[in-house]
N, C-alpha and C positions, 0 to 999 in steps of 0.2 A: 547514486551521482548525480542525478538532476534537483536535488537538494543544496548537496558539496556547490556545483555551478549555481544556481541561484544567491548562496549568499556570497561570492565571489563578485556575480553586478551589484549585490545593493550594498556593499564594503566600496568596492569603487565609484560607484554610483554616486554617495555621500561624500567621499573626501571628492568629489569632480562639481557638487552641486551646494548649494549655500547651504549654513548652519543656524539652527538662529539661535541667539547665547542666553545667557537665564537674564531674569531683570537687573530692570539699569534704571535708577535715579531717574526721572523727571525732571531735568534744571528748570528755570524762571519759575517753576513755585514756591511764588513764596505767602507767606505770612504777614497779617497787615497789620501797619503801622514800624515795620523794621526795617533797613539799613540794608545792600547789597549784600551785607557778612549776617545779615539776620539778628541782627541789634536790634532794641527795641532804639525808637526817638525817643528822643527829650520831647515831653507837657510842650502844646501846641504850636510844634513844628508843622507848617503851611506847606502842606506838599505830597503824596506818600505816593516815592519812587517808583513803586509800581503799581500804583489801582489807581482811577480817572472815579469822579463822577458822572459818567458820561449821560445818562438823564434823572434834571429833580424839577421840582414842582414849578408855578411858574414864581416868581418870587425870594427865589432860592440861589443862595451864588453853586457853584458847580465844585470850589476854589474847600478840598481836600484840609482839616486838620485833625491832625495829633493828641489823641487825650489820655494820662494816665491818673494818678489821684494823684500826683500833685499839684497837677488847676484843681483840685475837687470837685465837687459836684459838674456833669454826675456821677464817677466812677464811686463807687459807696449801693445805692441802687444798682450799677452797672459793674459787675463780673469787675473782682480787685486785678492789681497790678501780678504779674511773673513776664518771665524774663527768655516769650517765647512769642508774643504781640502786644497787637495793642490796641485799644476803638479808633478809630476812623471817620469823620465827620463831616458834615457842613461843614464849613467854618463864618455862617451869619454869624457868632457873637460866642463868647468864649464857653458858656455851657450845652454849643452843640444844638441849637434850638435851629426847629428849620419848621413851614407851613406845614400843613397837614400835606400827603400825597405818596409818591413811589419814587421813589430812589435807585439810580441803576447803577450801581461799582460794578465796573471790569475794570479783567486785570487779562495779557497775555503769553502764551508761553509756546515752545518750536517744539514740535516732535518730530523735526527733521535729520536721520537715520537712527528711528524707531519706530517701531511696525506699530500703525495705531489699533489696528483691534487688541493689541496687548493690554493697553493703557488701564490704568486704572487710580482715580484717587479719591482716597480720603482722607475725613479733617472732623473741625468739630465749632458750629458757629455760632453768634450770640446775634440780634437783632433788637432793635430799637423801632419802631415796633415789634410786628408782620415780618419771620422769614417767607416772603413769597414764592420762594422758583428759586434754583439754581439755572443757570441752564448754559452749556455748551455750545457753542456756533452758532446763536441764535434757538434751542432745539431745548426744549424741557428736560429735566434731569429727574422730576418728578421728588427733587429731597423740598422739604419746610418747615419751617417751623411756624407754626397758628398758634400765636401766646401772645397776648399783649403787655403779657413782663419778659417775655425770652431773651432779655438784658439782664434777664438774675441769677440763669445760668444756660449750658453751654450744649447744645444738636450736635450727635453724628450727623456727617451726611459719605456717597459715595458714589458713585460717579466712574460709569462701567461699559458708559456709549458713546460715539455722538465726536468720537477724536477724528482727526482730520489730519492727512500727511500737511507738514508743516507750520504754516500760523494756527493756532488755533488763541479762541475768546471767551472766556468763564462770565458773567453774570450773575451776579449775585443780586438780585431785586429787596427790597426794605420796603413797607408801608408805616409812614408816620403816621401817624395818630394824634397826633399835638404835642410838643413841647418839644426836648432833645432826641436827636435822632444821632442813628451809632448802624458801627456792621462793626464785629470781631468776628476772623478767625485764623482755624489753622490747617495747612491742610502738608499731603504729602502725596509723592506718584510714582508711580513704575510704570516703564512699557520696558519688551524686552528689543535686543539691536539686532538689526541683521545685519550678519558677517556676509559681503561678498564678498567670491570665491578669488583668490589672486588670476588671474591668469595672466604673467609672465612665469613664462616658461624655466625663467631662470630663477626663481624667489625659493630658497630655502624652503622645505618645507613647513604646515605646521607638526611639533608632536603627535598632536593629534590625526592628522593624515595618513604620518608617517606610522602609526599603527595600526591601523588602519587598512594601511594598501602593506604593510608586513603579513596581514589578516585574512588581504585575499593573496598574497601571495604562496600564505602557506596553504592554504586551501586546495589551491593547482595545484602545488607539488603534492599530496598528498593525493587527488585523483588520481594522480598523474602515476604513482607510484604501484595504485589500487588498478587500475587497470592492469598496467604494465606484470603483476604477480598475476594477472587468470591470465 
């Protein structure tokens, strides 16, 4: 009898509490060199709608340019075109040359309505030259691509912590050893959405709530019949 009563209580508590839904895609995560629809931008487009050069060495512009094979070098040693992303770098000249030093590419996304403790971002990045770090909200994620020729291949990365409610900032830190410099990345992310229970008593219950309530009432009815039979 006690076990049946406990099951009923649990069922009713689930109905009244918040229910964590399956993971949803994180909106606002974009590959480099694409528009709001995810379509790659034309070669030599000035500005990336989703990335900024938030820090550059002295003597470099912080205006971003998009580079594809249509513009020639440095695409060739740099990984070639696809339909998912494009290279971006400082628009100091047509070859994206820049002074030696650290370049920080920043992007933001919003986790409003999602549980930051369940968030996960995975992707691939290429850099010229070394990929020093990926930071989320100023915190290192431990991801690096410490190869002076990292522009010839891609490196996987993942971010599993450091997320916060609301606005989040990603920083991709790139070291330029001289000559052209740039960043290219593709990423996706998921996080669980927390469904807040409806406190409106006149609202129609969701099918799951109806099922749980029915189960609870059935258990109570069965317990009552057994007690009466005794």
